[in-house]
N, C-alpha and C positions, 0 to 999 in steps of 0.2 A: 255543495249539491254532488249528488255520485250519479254517475252514469250507471244505466242498466247494459246488460251484454250486447243486446242489440243497438241501444246509440250508440255505445262505443263502435261496435262493428260498422255505423253506419257514418260515423265522424270519419273512421279511419278508411273507410270506401272513399267517402266525398274529399279528404285529401290529397289520397293519392290520387285520385283522377285530377282533381285540381292541379298534384305535382306534373301530372304525364301532358298536361298541353304544351303546345308551343309557347313559347315566350323567353323572356333573356336566358334563361339557364341554356333553353336549347341550342339558341344561337350563339355562347360561350363555348358551348362542347362542340358543335359545327366548326367553329372558326377554330378554334385550337386541333382538333384532325385535320383540318385542310390545310392549316400553316405550317403547323409543328409534324405531327406523325399520326397513324393510327393510334399508338398506344396511350401518346399523349391525351388523345382524345378520352379514351376508355379512362384515363387517370382522372380527367376533367369531369367524366359523367360521373365517376365513383365520388368525387368531392363533393359535386352538386346532390347526389343521392345521399350521402351523410350529412350533407348541411340541412336539407329538406326534412330529414329524417329525425334529426335534433328538433327542428319546427315544431315538426308536427307532434313529437312525444311531449315538448313545453305546453304546447296548446292544450294537449289530454290532461296533463297535471296542473292545468291553472297556472301557468306563470305569468300571464298577463296580469291576474290581480297581485303580484308580487311587485310588478312593474307599474301598475296605475300610481297614480296618485302623488309621484314625485318621491319615493321611497330613496332610502339611503342606498338599498340596493340596484335600483335604475340609476344612480346618480356614478356608483361603482363603475356597471355594467357601461357606461357612457361615456365614462373616462378610460376606461380598458379598450374599449371599441374605438375611440379617437385616436388612443397612443399609436394600436397596432396599425391604423391607417396611415398616421406619421411615420410608423419604421418601415412600412412597404413604399411611402414614397422619397422618404430618404433614400432607403436603398435602389431602387430605382434611378434617383439621380445620382447618386454614386456609380452604379452602372453607366449610365450614359456617359458620364465623365471620362472614364475607363474605356469607353469604346473609341471617345472621340481624341482621348490621347494615344489609343493603340494604333487609330489611323492618322495619328499624327498633324493632328488640328489642330491641337491646343499644346503648348510648349510645356515639358515637364516640369 
């Protein structure tokens, strides 16, 4: 199925409007800006914008068909995502241990 220029414009407008609706991304950006700094809030907003942009482009290109049906690509993507989340989690654990050691709550 190919999209006409009008359909592509309508899809893009709809996707942009959905992204702009308040939700978890907006809460993340507001929390980051309030807790850390204004500059960190702008960086968080840029990260959300890039992530949502990638999602919109992938949707337009039909990435859903690649991921449907348990394909090898889908399995690789889920494994890579899980590994990334595990890496982030271990990093948070290491950071917490380092902070506790710094506060001299744990012996070295």
